[in-house]
VEXNU-799219 format. One line per field, with one value per residue: residue in one letter; x, y, z of N, C-alpha, C in turn. Coordinates in nm, 4 decimals. Example, Ala and Ser with C-alpha at 12.3 -4.5 7.8 and 13.67 -1.06 7.14 Angstrom:
2
r a,s
n.px 1.3190,1.2850
n.py -0.5690,-0.2250
n.pz 0.7800,0.7080
ca.px 1.2300,1.3670
ca.py -0.4500,-0.1060
ca.pz 0.7800,0.7140
c.px 1.3200,1.2900
c.py -0.3300,0.0030
c.pz 0.7800,0.7870
***
This chain:
111
r x,x,x,x,x,x,x,x,x,x,x,x,x,x,x,x,x,x,x,x,x,x,x,x,x,x,x,x,x,x,x,x,x,x,x,x,x,x,x,x,x,x,x,x,x,x,x,x,x,x,x,x,x,x,x,x,x,x,x,x,x,x,x,x,x,x,x,x,x,x,x,x,x,x,x,x,x,x,x,x,x,x,x,x,x,x,x,x,x,x,x,x,x,x,x,x,x,x,x,x,x,x,x,x,x,x,x,x,x,x,x
n.px 6.1577,5.9959,5.8773,5.9023,6.0925,6.3057,6.3540,6.4373,6.6690,6.8290,6.8525,6.9924,7.2304,7.3135,7.3562,7.5602,7.7571,7.8456,7.9587,7.7924,7.6425,7.3375,7.0259,6.8140,6.5431,6.4515,6.5047,6.3275,6.0863,6.0923,6.0823,5.8277,5.6754,5.6997,5.5362,5.3754,5.5440,5.8039,5.8321,5.8149,6.0119,6.0957,5.9989,6.1180,6.3715,6.6030,6.6664,6.9463,7.0783,6.8897,6.7486,6.4828,6.3748,6.5186,6.4215,6.1597,6.2035,6.2883,6.0608,5.8340,5.9196,6.1183,6.0103,5.7282,5.6802,5.8729,5.8455,6.0140,6.1521,6.1785,6.4914,6.8426,6.9814,6.8438,6.8864,7.1613,7.1772,7.0615,7.2495,7.4683,7.3800,7.3649,7.6376,7.7311,7.6292,7.7711,7.8972,7.7233,7.5116,7.2341,7.0418,6.8681,6.5438,6.4531,6.6936,6.8042,6.6127,6.6226,6.8836,6.8479,6.6553,6.8062,7.0071,6.8703,6.7765,6.5174,6.4017,6.1976,5.9565,5.9074,5.8713
n.py 0.9162,0.7074,0.3662,0.2344,0.3914,0.3405,0.0680,0.0861,0.2406,0.0663,-0.1412,-0.0194,0.0305,-0.2335,-0.3277,-0.1551,-0.2378,-0.4724,-0.3894,-0.3119,-0.0826,0.0800,0.1095,0.3246,0.3778,0.1410,-0.0394,0.0582,0.0041,-0.2765,-0.3298,-0.2246,-0.4037,-0.6310,-0.5879,-0.5916,-0.7809,-0.6989,-0.5769,-0.7572,-0.9398,-1.2087,-1.2732,-1.0728,-1.1430,-1.3554,-1.6885,-1.8107,-2.0503,-2.2429,-2.4818,-2.5225,-2.2671,-2.1338,-2.2721,-2.1800,-1.9108,-1.9407,-2.0666,-1.9005,-1.6345,-1.6052,-1.7708,-1.7387,-1.4519,-1.3114,-1.4504,-1.6420,-1.9328,-2.2538,-2.3899,-2.4863,-2.2454,-2.0759,-2.1769,-2.1402,-1.8613,-1.7947,-1.9103,-1.7514,-1.5043,-1.5558,-1.5921,-1.3350,-1.1969,-1.3059,-1.3229,-1.1384,-1.1416,-1.1164,-1.1437,-0.9301,-0.9557,-0.7760,-0.6833,-0.9238,-1.0031,-0.7790,-0.8009,-1.0345,-0.9514,-0.7624,-0.9332,-1.0933,-0.9017,-0.7936,-0.5488,-0.4004,-0.5067,-0.3772,-0.1174
n.pz -4.6513,-4.8832,-4.8600,-5.1019,-5.2387,-5.0733,-5.1248,-5.3918,-5.3601,-5.2032,-5.3848,-5.5956,-5.4588,-5.4103,-5.6715,-5.7490,-5.5717,-5.6842,-5.9100,-6.1218,-6.3309,-6.3122,-6.4890,-6.3813,-6.4323,-6.5542,-6.3474,-6.1542,-6.2864,-6.2958,-6.0221,-5.9614,-6.1063,-5.9540,-5.7439,-5.4172,-5.3046,-5.2753,-5.0343,-4.8306,-4.6115,-4.6630,-4.9282,-5.0749,-5.1276,-5.3077,-5.2711,-5.3446,-5.3060,-5.3001,-5.4868,-5.5623,-5.5377,-5.7388,-5.9587,-5.9527,-6.0141,-6.2763,-6.3984,-6.3278,-6.3714,-6.5882,-6.7924,-6.7607,-6.7199,-6.8832,-7.1164,-7.2315,-7.3952,-7.2499,-7.1644,-7.1696,-7.1657,-6.9979,-6.7407,-6.7379,-6.7459,-6.5018,-6.3309,-6.3991,-6.3066,-6.0319,-5.9905,-6.0515,-5.8354,-5.6319,-5.3061,-5.2101,-4.9504,-4.9077,-5.1557,-5.3414,-5.4795,-5.6720,-5.7838,-5.8792,-6.0716,-6.2371,-6.3432,-6.4934,-6.6799,-6.8224,-6.9203,-7.1059,-7.2774,-7.2526,-7.1949,-7.3120,-7.2276,-6.9946,-7.0646
ca.px 6.1674,5.8928,5.9278,5.9417,6.2197,6.4069,6.3844,6.5143,6.8011,6.9029,6.8806,7.1015,7.3518,7.3565,7.4118,7.6876,7.8547,7.8987,8.0154,7.6944,7.5742,7.1968,6.9276,6.7216,6.4048,6.4212,6.5036,6.2011,5.9781,6.0993,6.0339,5.6814,5.6197,5.7012,5.4276,5.4019,5.6419,5.9334,5.8324,5.8181,6.1512,6.1222,5.9756,6.1998,6.5046,6.6142,6.7524,7.0244,7.1258,6.7713,6.7190,6.3397,6.3573,6.5710,6.3250,6.0453,6.2482,6.2868,5.9242,5.7412,5.9688,6.1785,5.9159,5.5960,5.6768,5.9520,5.8023,6.1253,6.1341,6.2608,6.6103,6.9616,7.0275,6.7784,6.9628,7.2929,7.1597,7.0396,7.3801,7.5508,7.3303,7.4115,7.7819,7.7470,7.5940,7.8494,7.9458,7.6086,7.4394,7.0892,7.0216,6.7365,6.4716,6.4515,6.8246,6.8159,6.5273,6.6779,6.9983,6.7955,6.5924,6.9167,7.0751,6.7922,6.7333,6.3716,6.3651,6.0738,5.8427,5.8877,5.8677
ca.py 0.8379,0.6038,0.2284,0.2020,0.4604,0.2692,-0.0541,0.1265,0.2825,-0.0543,-0.2155,0.0520,0.0054,-0.3712,-0.3347,-0.0834,-0.3169,-0.5778,-0.3252,-0.2971,0.0467,0.0478,0.1965,0.3412,0.3689,-0.0011,-0.0975,0.1010,-0.0695,-0.4156,-0.3281,-0.2069,-0.5282,-0.7316,-0.5564,-0.5840,-0.8804,-0.6348,-0.5238,-0.8696,-0.9816,-1.3364,-1.2712,-0.9707,-1.2003,-1.4803,-1.7853,-1.8652,-2.1850,-2.3291,-2.5163,-2.5020,-2.1230,-2.0995,-2.3269,-2.0867,-1.7931,-1.9790,-2.0928,-1.7888,-1.5075,-1.6124,-1.8290,-1.6768,-1.3059,-1.2652,-1.5236,-1.7165,-2.0767,-2.3292,-2.4493,-2.4756,-2.1065,-2.0134,-2.2205,-2.0754,-1.7204,-1.7894,-1.9377,-1.6323,-1.4009,-1.5945,-1.5641,-1.1899,-1.1527,-1.3819,-1.2365,-1.0629,-1.2371,-1.1016,-1.1094,-0.8684,-1.0062,-0.6691,-0.6841,-1.0514,-0.9973,-0.6731,-0.8573,-1.1288,-0.8722,-0.7082,-1.0460,-1.1398,-0.7892,-0.7840,-0.4201,-0.3506,-0.5523,-0.2821,0.0191
ca.pz -4.7722,-4.8904,-4.8594,-5.2396,-5.2655,-4.9960,-5.2008,-5.5086,-5.3132,-5.1645,-5.5080,-5.6632,-5.3800,-5.4321,-5.8070,-5.7453,-5.4950,-5.7702,-6.0278,-6.2301,-6.3333,-6.3341,-6.5527,-6.2694,-6.4799,-6.5711,-6.2132,-6.0943,-6.3527,-6.2491,-5.8834,-5.9654,-6.1578,-5.8478,-5.6516,-5.2735,-5.2589,-5.2482,-4.8984,-4.7382,-4.5934,-4.7286,-5.0729,-5.1397,-5.1493,-5.3821,-5.2027,-5.4556,-5.2757,-5.2989,-5.6263,-5.5868,-5.5568,-5.8709,-6.0551,-5.9549,-6.0893,-6.4178,-6.4450,-6.3102,-6.4242,-6.7214,-6.8880,-6.7450,-6.7377,-6.9976,-7.2351,-7.2902,-7.4082,-7.1553,-7.2233,-7.0851,-7.1552,-6.8819,-6.6233,-6.7466,-6.7110,-6.3571,-6.2691,-6.4219,-6.2164,-5.8991,-5.9877,-6.0474,-5.7008,-5.5335,-5.1991,-5.1577,-4.8662,-4.9225,-5.2966,-5.3593,-5.5962,-5.7727,-5.8485,-5.9490,-6.1904,-6.3228,-6.4155,-6.5921,-6.7863,-6.9019,-6.9848,-7.2200,-7.3610,-7.2457,-7.1359,-7.3730,-7.1484,-6.8857,-7.1200
c.px 6.0603,5.9573,5.9749,6.0762,6.3345,6.4500,6.4718,6.6560,6.8871,6.9406,6.9948,7.2342,7.4044,7.4175,7.5488,7.7956,7.9151,7.9478,7.9226,7.6322,7.4311,7.1230,6.8164,6.5756,6.3634,6.4129,6.3721,6.0841,5.9757,6.0445,5.8818,5.6135,5.6145,5.5950,5.4691,5.5059,5.7758,5.9441,5.8404,5.9604,6.1825,6.1087,6.0586,6.3396,6.4959,6.7124,6.8302,7.0752,7.0118,6.7299,6.5707,6.3101,6.4039,6.4826,6.2025,6.0814,6.2403,6.1433,5.8364,5.7895,6.0210,6.0813,5.7817,5.5919,5.7512,5.9186,5.9133,6.0929,6.2286,6.3789,6.7293,7.0135,6.9627,6.8524,7.0999,7.2839,7.1374,7.1725,7.4736,7.5096,7.3727,7.5603,7.8087,7.7249,7.6681,7.9065,7.8367,7.5232,7.2892,7.0610,6.8794,6.6722,6.4688,6.5823,6.8406,6.7366,6.5765,6.7928,6.9524,6.7278,6.7002,6.9857,7.0024,6.7404,6.5830,6.3222,6.2315,5.9488,5.8072,5.8802,5.7295
c.py 0.7289,0.4658,0.1893,0.2657,0.3922,0.1406,-0.0199,0.1655,0.1607,-0.1372,-0.1512,0.0296,-0.1357,-0.3873,-0.2687,-0.1658,-0.4307,-0.5224,-0.3114,-0.1588,0.0214,0.1552,0.2108,0.3313,0.2225,-0.0702,-0.0653,0.0239,-0.2156,-0.4242,-0.3131,-0.3347,-0.6390,-0.7059,-0.5582,-0.6843,-0.8173,-0.5810,-0.6335,-0.9235,-1.1098,-1.3266,-1.1664,-1.0214,-1.3270,-1.5692,-1.8625,-2.0062,-2.2873,-2.3584,-2.4990,-2.3547,-2.0828,-2.1562,-2.2359,-1.9596,-1.8234,-1.9911,-1.9681,-1.6596,-1.5198,-1.6660,-1.7564,-1.5299,-1.2607,-1.3402,-1.6013,-1.8648,-2.1473,-2.3920,-2.4265,-2.3327,-2.0334,-2.0503,-2.1542,-1.9289,-1.7035,-1.8119,-1.8180,-1.5189,-1.4300,-1.5624,-1.4143,-1.1381,-1.2304,-1.2845,-1.1479,-1.1625,-1.2338,-1.0499,-1.0578,-0.9183,-0.9017,-0.6711,-0.8098,-1.0472,-0.8906,-0.7290,-0.9564,-1.0566,-0.8171,-0.8194,-1.0881,-1.0264,-0.7706,-0.6543,-0.3677,-0.3952,-0.4517,-0.1378,0.0810
c.pz -4.7693,-4.8910,-4.9992,-5.2731,-5.1911,-5.0682,-5.3211,-5.4677,-5.2762,-5.2875,-5.5859,-5.5914,-5.4052,-5.5714,-5.8117,-5.6760,-5.5764,-5.9036,-6.1467,-6.2213,-6.3808,-6.4125,-6.4486,-6.3122,-6.4976,-6.4354,-6.1422,-6.1545,-6.3088,-6.1063,-5.8798,-6.0112,-6.0541,-5.7414,-5.5058,-5.2226,-5.2225,-5.1058,-4.7920,-4.7307,-4.6691,-4.8801,-5.1460,-5.1742,-5.2339,-5.3064,-5.3098,-5.4303,-5.2748,-5.4433,-5.6597,-5.6123,-5.6965,-5.9816,-6.0657,-6.0319,-6.2390,-6.4704,-6.4412,-6.3752,-6.5670,-6.8263,-6.8830,-6.7778,-6.8629,-7.1271,-7.3051,-7.2969,-7.3113,-7.2291,-7.1333,-7.0705,-7.0381,-6.7533,-6.6205,-6.7047,-6.5611,-6.2850,-6.2839,-6.3277,-6.0731,-5.8857,-5.9791,-5.9055,-5.5914,-5.4302,-5.1409,-5.0801,-4.8869,-5.0629,-5.3163,-5.4884,-5.7076,-5.8517,-5.9333,-6.0797,-6.2881,-6.4076,-6.5224,-6.7091,-6.8800,-6.9822,-7.1118,-7.3090,-7.3648,-7.1825,-7.1880,-7.2974,-7.0404,-6.9344,-7.1052
***
């Protein structure tokens, strides 16, 4: 199995573990969009307890990549995603971003 296929498999498992059925094509597109960062142990994970990390998710991904306007709904969506993944010790960035893409209906960016 390739390293990329392994990332996708682990991401699908993590989504399944929290009761989310995944669109594998969208998940794959989100993973491709993250580039080589998905293979590095540190950058492949979101440190949900680190406010600076969550600010980077908001600034770089939600505002920068998805083109959303800054506002309290972005922080609420991040908090909701953290809550969805509660109990998951190693929150995969692919999964975290996938859930945010779905939350805001921005699937077309990855079409």
